[in-house]
N, C-alpha and C positions, 0 to 999 in steps of 0.2 A: 099723886105726884111721885114720880120716880126719883129715887135717891141717886146722887152722883158721888162716887167715892174714888179716891186715889189709891188703887191697889198697891202701888209701889211703897206706900207708907207702911204696909204690913211686913214688907220684906227688907226694908232698908237697914234695920238694926242688926238682924241676925242672918241675913241672906248671904249666900256664897255664890260666886260666879259659876254658872252652869252653861255648857255649850253642847248643843245637839244639832248637827248639820251646820247650817248657816246662822242659827239663832243662838245668841248669847244673852242671858238674862239672869236675874237673881232667883234663888230658891233656898228653902230652909231644909237642911238635911238632919233627920233624926235617925239614931242608931239604937233602937231599943233592944235590949237583950231578952231572950226567951229561953225558958228551960223546957226541953223536950225529953220525954221519957219513953224509951224503947229498950227494954232490958238494961237499963242504966240511965244515968243522967247525962244529958248533953246540953251545953249552953250554946245557943245560936244567936247571931246578931242579924237582925233585919235592917234593911236600909230603906227609908221612906223619905221621899223628897216632896215638899209642898211648894208649888209654884203656880203662877198665873196660867189659867187655861189657854189664854190667848198666846202664850209663849210656847208651852209644851203639851197642850191638851191633845195633840194629834199623834203623840208618840205611841208606838205599838210594841207588842212583845218582840224582843230580840233587837230592838233599836239600841244604838249606843248613845251614851251621854257622859260628859265629863263634868264632875263636880269638884271644885277646888283643886283641879289638877289630877284627880283620881278617876280612872275609867270604870264605868258601870254599864250594865246591860239592863234594859227595861224588862220587868216581869209583867206589870199590869199598870194601867192608867185609869183612875177613877175620878169623876167629878165629885166635888164635895159641896155641901151646903147649897148655895144658889147657883153653882156652876161657874163662878168666877175663878175658883181655884181648883187645882187637881192634886191628888195624892198619887205619886208614882212609886210603886214598889220596885226596888232595884236589887241587883246582885252584883257583887264586885267582879270585874272582868279579869 
């Protein structure tokens, strides 16, 4: 028996408004910091958006997306778990 779930319930509490082209939907933005070492210490911030694959799963490298009014450029889009959600690596535009 296939399970039916409401994916919007995962995004309602922490989701931010995201727009790419004609699609506007919710996504959860994470901004984990990372320490990079190359002849010194540099702290870098990565931007990772989790969203429904049906909303933003077709985004490609270089595509534009706005998250909570801030412009980003897509670096990579990867399906996660069962493919219902994607993680989209972003860089600030």
